[in-house]
MILUM-414760 format. One record per atom (N, C-alpha, C): residue number from 1; residue in one letter; atom name; y, z, x. Coordinates in steps of 0.2 Angstrom, whole numbers. Example, Ala and Ser with C-alpha at 12.3 -4.5 7.8 and 13.67 -1.06 7.14 Angstrom:
MILUM-414760
     k   r    a      c2      c3      c1
     1   A    N     -28      39      66
     1   A   CA     -22      39      62
     1   A    C     -16      39      66
     2   S    N     -11      35      64
     2   S   CA      -5      36      68
     2   S    C       0      39      64
END
This chain:
MILUM-414760
     k   r    a      c2      c3      c1
     1   M    N     412     427     755
     1   M   CA     417     425     750
     1   M    C     421     431     747
     2   I    N     418     437     746
     2   I   CA     421     442     743
     2   I    C     426     445     748
     3   A    N     424     445     754
     3   A   CA     429     447     760
     3   A    C     435     443     760
     4   F    N     434     436     759
     4   F   CA     440     432     759
     4   F    C     444     433     753
     5   A    N     441     434     747
     5   A   CA     445     436     741
     5   A    C     449     442     742
     6   R    N     446     447     745
     6   R   CA     450     453     746
     6   R    C     456     452     751
     7   A    N     455     448     756
     7   A   CA     460     447     761
     7   A    C     466     443     758
     8   R    N     464     439     752
     8   R   CA     469     435     749
     8   R    C     471     438     743
     9   S    N     472     444     742
     9   S   CA     475     447     736
     9   S    C     481     444     734
    10   P    N     483     444     728
    10   P   CA     489     441     726
    10   P    C     495     445     728
    11   Y    N     494     451     730
    11   Y   CA     499     456     733
    11   Y    C     500     455     740
    12   R    N     496     451     744
    12   R   CA     497     449     751
    12   R    C     498     442     752
    13   S    N     496     438     747
    13   S   CA     498     431     748
    13   S    C     503     428     743
    14   P    N     507     423     745
    14   P   CA     512     421     740
    14   P    C     508     417     735
    15   I    N     511     417     729
    15   I   CA     508     414     723
    15   I    C     513     409     720
    16   W    N     511     403     718
    16   W   CA     515     398     715
    16   W    C     513     398     708
    17   L    N     518     398     703
    17   L   CA     517     397     696
    17   L    C     522     393     694
    18   D    N     520     388     690
    18   D   CA     526     384     686
    18   D    C     523     382     680
    19   V    N     528     380     676
    19   V   CA     526     378     669
    19   V    C     531     373     666
    20   G    N     529     369     661
    20   G   CA     534     365     658
    20   G    C     538     368     653
    21   T    N     544     365     651
    21   T   CA     548     367     646
    21   T    C     545     367     639
    22   K    N     540     362     638
    22   K   CA     536     361     632
    22   K    C     529     363     633
    23   D    N     528     367     637
    23   D   CA     521     370     639
    23   D    C     519     375     634
    24   P    N     513     375     631
    24   P   CA     511     381     626
    24   P    C     510     387     630
    25   F    N     509     387     637
    25   F   CA     508     393     641
    25   F    C     514     396     644
    26   R    N     520     393     642
    26   R   CA     526     395     645
    26   R    C     527     402     645
    27   E    N     527     405     639
    27   E   CA     528     412     637
    27   E    C     523     417     642
    28   A    N     517     415     641
    28   A   CA     512     419     645
    28   A    C     513     418     653
    29   D    N     515     412     655
    29   D   CA     516     411     662
    29   D    C     522     415     665
    30   T    N     527     415     660
    30   T   CA     533     419     662
    30   T    C     532     426     662
    31   A    N     528     429     658
    31   A   CA     526     436     658
    31   A    C     522     438     664
    32   L    N     517     433     666
    32   L   CA     513     434     671
    32   L    C     517     435     678
    33   A    N     522     430     679
    33   A   CA     527     430     684
    33   A    C     530     437     685
    34   R    N     533     439     679
    34   R   CA     537     445     679
    34   R    C     533     451     680
    35   E    N     526     452     678
    35   E   CA     522     457     679
    35   E    C     520     457     687
    36   L    N     518     451     690
    36   L   CA     517     451     697
    36   L    C     523     453     701
    37   R    N     529     451     699
    37   R   CA     534     453     703
    37   R    C     536     460     703
    38   A    N     535     463     697
    38   A   CA     535     471     696
    38   A    C     531     474     700
    39   D    N     525     471     702
    39   D   CA     520     474     707
    39   D    C     521     472     714
    40   H    N     527     469     715
    40   H   CA     529     467     722
    40   H    C     525     461     725
    41   A    N     522     457     721
    41   A   CA     519     451     723
    41   A    C     524     446     725
    42   R    N     523     442     729
    42   R   CA     528     436     731
    42   R    C     526     430     727
    43   V    N     530     430     722
    43   V   CA     529     424     717
    43   V    C     535     419     717
    44   T    N     533     413     718
    44   T   CA     537     407     717
    44   T    C     536     405     710
    45   F    N     541     405     705
    45   F   CA     540     403     698
    45   F    C     545     398     696
    46   H    N     543     392     694
    46   H   CA     548     387     691
    46   H    C     546     385     684
    47   V    N     551     383     681
    47   V   CA     551     380     674
    47   V    C     554     373     675
    48   W    N     549     368     674
    48   W   CA     551     361     675
    48   W    C     551     357     668
    49   P    N     555     352     667
    49   P   CA     555     348     661
    49   P    C     548     345     660
    50   G    N     545     346     654
    50   G   CA     539     342     652
    50   G    C     534     347     648
    51   P    N     529     344     646
    51   P   CA     523     347     642
    51   P    C     518     349     647
    52   H    N     512     351     645
    52   H   CA     506     353     649
    52   H    C     502     347     648
    53   G    N     502     342     653
    53   G   CA     498     336     653
    53   G    C     498     333     660
    54   S    N     494     328     660
    54   S   CA     492     325     666
    54   S    C     498     322     670
    55   S    N     503     319     666
    55   S   CA     509     317     670
    55   S    C     513     322     673
    56   Y    N     513     328     670
    56   Y   CA     516     334     673
    56   Y    C     513     336     680
    57   W    N     506     336     679
    57   W   CA     502     338     685
    57   W    C     503     333     691
    58   H    N     503     327     689
    58   H   CA     504     322     694
    58   H    C     511     322     698
    59   R    N     516     324     694
    59   R   CA     523     325     697
    59   R    C     523     331     702
    60   H    N     519     336     701
    60   H   CA     520     342     704
    60   H    C     514     344     709
    61   M    N     509     340     709
    61   M   CA     503     341     714
    61   M    C     505     342     721
    62   A    N     509     337     724
    62   A   CA     511     338     731
    62   A    C     515     344     732
    63   R    N     519     347     728
    63   R   CA     522     353     729
    63   R    C     517     359     730
    64   Y    N     512     359     725
    64   Y   CA     507     364     725
    64   Y    C     503     364     732
    65   L    N     501     358     734
    65   L   CA     497     357     740
    65   L    C     501     360     746
    66   R    N     507     358     746
    66   R   CA     511     360     752
    66   R    C     512     368     752
    67   F    N     514     370     746
    67   F   CA     515     378     746
    67   F    C     508     381     748
    68   Y    N     502     379     745
    68   Y   CA     496     383     747
    68   Y    C     494     381     754
    69   A    N     495     376     756
    69   A   CA     493     374     763
    69   A    C     497     379     768
    70   E    N     503     380     767
    70   E   CA     507     385     771
    70   E    C     505     392     770
    71   A    N     504     394     764
    71   A   CA     502     400     762
    71   A    C     495     402     765
    72   C    N     491     397     766
    72   C   CA     484     399     768
    72   C    C     483     398     776
    73   S    N     489     396     779
    73   S   CA     488     395     786
    73   S    C     490     401     790
END
């Protein structure tokens, strides 16, 4: 498991981050994306309408799964 984690460093694998416009984590997620990009990580970052809740996750889950399925293949 540790070998897998090392091979999947955020600096080698693409990262998906997104946040809602009304999400309490928006500021922190934006800062994280900025820091990762400054370290040359491949970050896809989106700000979508909505709060941090189940309806938000249901609308975006298919995108996450497609992104990570491609990233891990």
